[in-house]
N, C-alpha and C positions, 0 to 999 in steps of 0.2 A: 475770341480772336478779333482784334481791332482791324477795321478796314483801312487799307492804305489809300493815300490820296491818288487820284487817277493821274497817270502819267500822260504825256503827250501821245504816246503810242496807243494807249487805251482810249483816249479822247478821239483820236483819228479813227480807231476801230469802230467806235460808236457811230461817228459820222459816216463811215464807209457803209454801214448797214443802212442808214437813211438813204444814202446815194444809191445803193443797190435796189432798195425797195422802190424808190422813185423811178429808177431806170426800168425796172420790171413793169411798173404800172404804166409808164409812158409807152413802152413797147406794146403792151397788151391793148391799150387804148388806140394805138395807131392801127392795129388790125381792125378794130371796130369802126374807126373813122374812115378807113379806106373803103369799107363797104363792099369789097369785092368777094369776100369769103362767105358772107351771110351770117346772120345772128344764130341761126340753127346750128351751123357748123361750129361757130365760136363757143357756143354753150354746150356742145356735145363732146363726145370722147375724142374727136379728131382722128379717127381711125384711117381716114383717107389721105392724110399727109398733104393737104393742099398748102400752097404758098400764096401770099398776097402779091398782086402785081404792083403794089405801091413801092416806089423806090425808097421812100423814107422808112416805111415799115420794115423793109428788108435790111436797110442799114442799121436800124435800131436793133433788130434781131442779131445781126452779125456783131455789132458792137457789144451787145450783152453777152454773147458767146465768148468774145474775146476777153471781156472783164472776168468771166467765170474761169478762164484759164489761169489767171494769175492771182485771183482773189484768195484761194486757199493758202497760197504761199504767204500772202500778206497777213492773213489772220494768224497763221502759225507763227510767223516772225514776231508780230505784235504781242501775242500771248507769251512766247518764249522769252522775249525781252522783259516783259513784266514779271514773269515767274522767277527769272534768274536775277532780277534786280538790276539789270543792265539798261534801264531806260535812260533816256536823255541822250545828249550828244548826237553822234551819227545816226543812232536808231530813231530818235525823234525827227531829225532832219529828213531821214529816209522816208519815214511814214508820211510826213507833210508833203514831200516831193511826190511820193507815189499817188496820194489822193488828188493832189492838184493836177498832176499829169493825166490821171485817169479821167478827170472831169473834162480837161481840155481835149483829150483824145476822143471822148464821146461826142463833144460838140463838133469837132473837126470831121469825125466819121459821118455823123448825120448830115452835116453840111456838104459832104463830098469833097473835102479838101485833102488831096492825096499826100503830098510830101510832108506837110506839117503834121498831119495825122501820124505818120510813121515816126517822125521825130518825137512827138509826144509819147508814143509807145516806148521808145528807147529811154526817154527820161523816166518813165514809170518803172522800167526795169532797173535803171540806175538807182532809184529810190529803194528798191528791194535789195540791191547789192549793198547799199549803205547799211541797211538793217542787218544783213548777214555779217558784214564786217564787224559791226558793233557786238553782235551776239558771239562771234567767234574769237574776239580779242578780250 
């Protein structure tokens, strides 16, 4: 079986994994840098459910949780578009809109920008809608 050229949707899927890994690492490092939980707690099983007093660490955690709410839908849509051969057009545009909006959302969330953060979230949802439209038509 010959490998097909990577579509925009698959390319964005790959970069979304990079973005997710960076987000996870930065969030984890923020807990260590905050220093209020202690290295013993961070390296242990975390049975006590402590939370950092760091505002940035909290925002990074909540932003990551928010990302994980829509990430499965993005992955499913990107793969479905690739498998069905419906890549390109609205699907590709939606994938690009989704990842750009997720990055902007994360930056705004960590910086504490309230209204623009929410607008970026809606734009990311719009990207997913574009992908669904492409898949369903």
